[in-house]
C-alpha positions as CSV (number, residue, x, y, z in Angstrom):
1,X,-4.1,-0.2,84.6
2,X,-4.9,-2.9,87.8
3,X,-4.9,-6.3,87.1
4,X,-5.5,-8.4,90.1
5,X,-5.1,-12.5,90.8
6,X,-8.4,-14.5,91.0
7,X,-10.3,-14.0,94.2
8,X,-7.6,-11.3,95.3
9,X,-5.3,-14.5,95.4
10,X,-1.5,-13.7,95.2
11,X,0.0,-13.9,92.1
12,X,3.1,-12.4,93.0
13,X,4.6,-14.6,95.7
14,X,8.4,-13.9,96.3
15,X,11.2,-10.6,94.9
16,X,11.9,-13.3,92.3
17,X,8.0,-13.0,90.7
18,X,7.6,-9.2,91.3
19,X,11.3,-9.0,89.4
20,X,10.4,-10.9,86.5
21,X,6.9,-9.3,85.7
22,X,9.0,-5.9,85.7
23,X,11.2,-7.2,83.5
24,X,8.5,-8.7,81.2
25,X,7.3,-5.5,80.8
26,X,10.9,-3.4,80.3
27,X,11.2,-6.5,77.1
28,X,7.2,-4.7,75.7
29,X,8.3,-1.6,75.9
30,X,11.0,-2.8,73.7
31,X,8.6,-4.0,70.6
32,X,5.5,-1.5,71.8
33,X,5.5,1.8,71.6
34,X,4.5,2.9,75.2
35,X,6.0,4.1,78.5
36,X,5.2,3.0,81.8
37,X,4.9,6.5,83.7
38,X,4.5,4.7,86.9
39,X,4.3,1.6,89.0
40,X,3.2,-0.3,92.3
41,X,4.0,-4.4,92.7
42,X,2.5,-6.0,95.4
43,X,1.6,-9.3,96.3
44,X,-1.9,-9.7,95.0
45,X,-1.8,-6.9,92.1
46,X,-0.6,-4.5,90.3
47,X,-0.8,-0.8,88.5
48,X,0.5,0.8,85.8
49,X,0.6,4.1,84.2
50,X,1.1,4.1,80.8
51,X,1.7,6.3,78.7
52,X,0.9,5.6,74.8
53,X,0.5,8.0,71.7
54,X,0.1,5.6,68.7
55,X,-2.4,2.7,70.3
56,X,-4.8,2.5,72.6
57,X,-4.4,0.7,75.8
58,X,-6.2,-2.0,74.6
59,X,-3.9,-2.9,71.9
60,X,-1.0,-2.6,73.5
61,X,-1.9,-5.0,76.8
62,X,-3.8,-7.1,74.7
63,X,-0.7,-8.4,72.8
64,X,0.4,-12.1,74.1
65,X,3.8,-12.6,75.8
66,X,5.8,-15.7,74.8
67,X,8.8,-16.9,76.9
């Protein structure tokens, strides 16, 4: 899976934002049955390799995250 900012704009401007997306992913792993095999967070996009046994990737990714 890859997600990118609109017009390739930066979505992770600093270390805090990059750390926050990893924390959100870690929290979602506690709620949903998936594992992150590999990841790469860059300034304007994010790559994830996700493994899930019971759900499709779409079902995992469409879940909303509310803080």
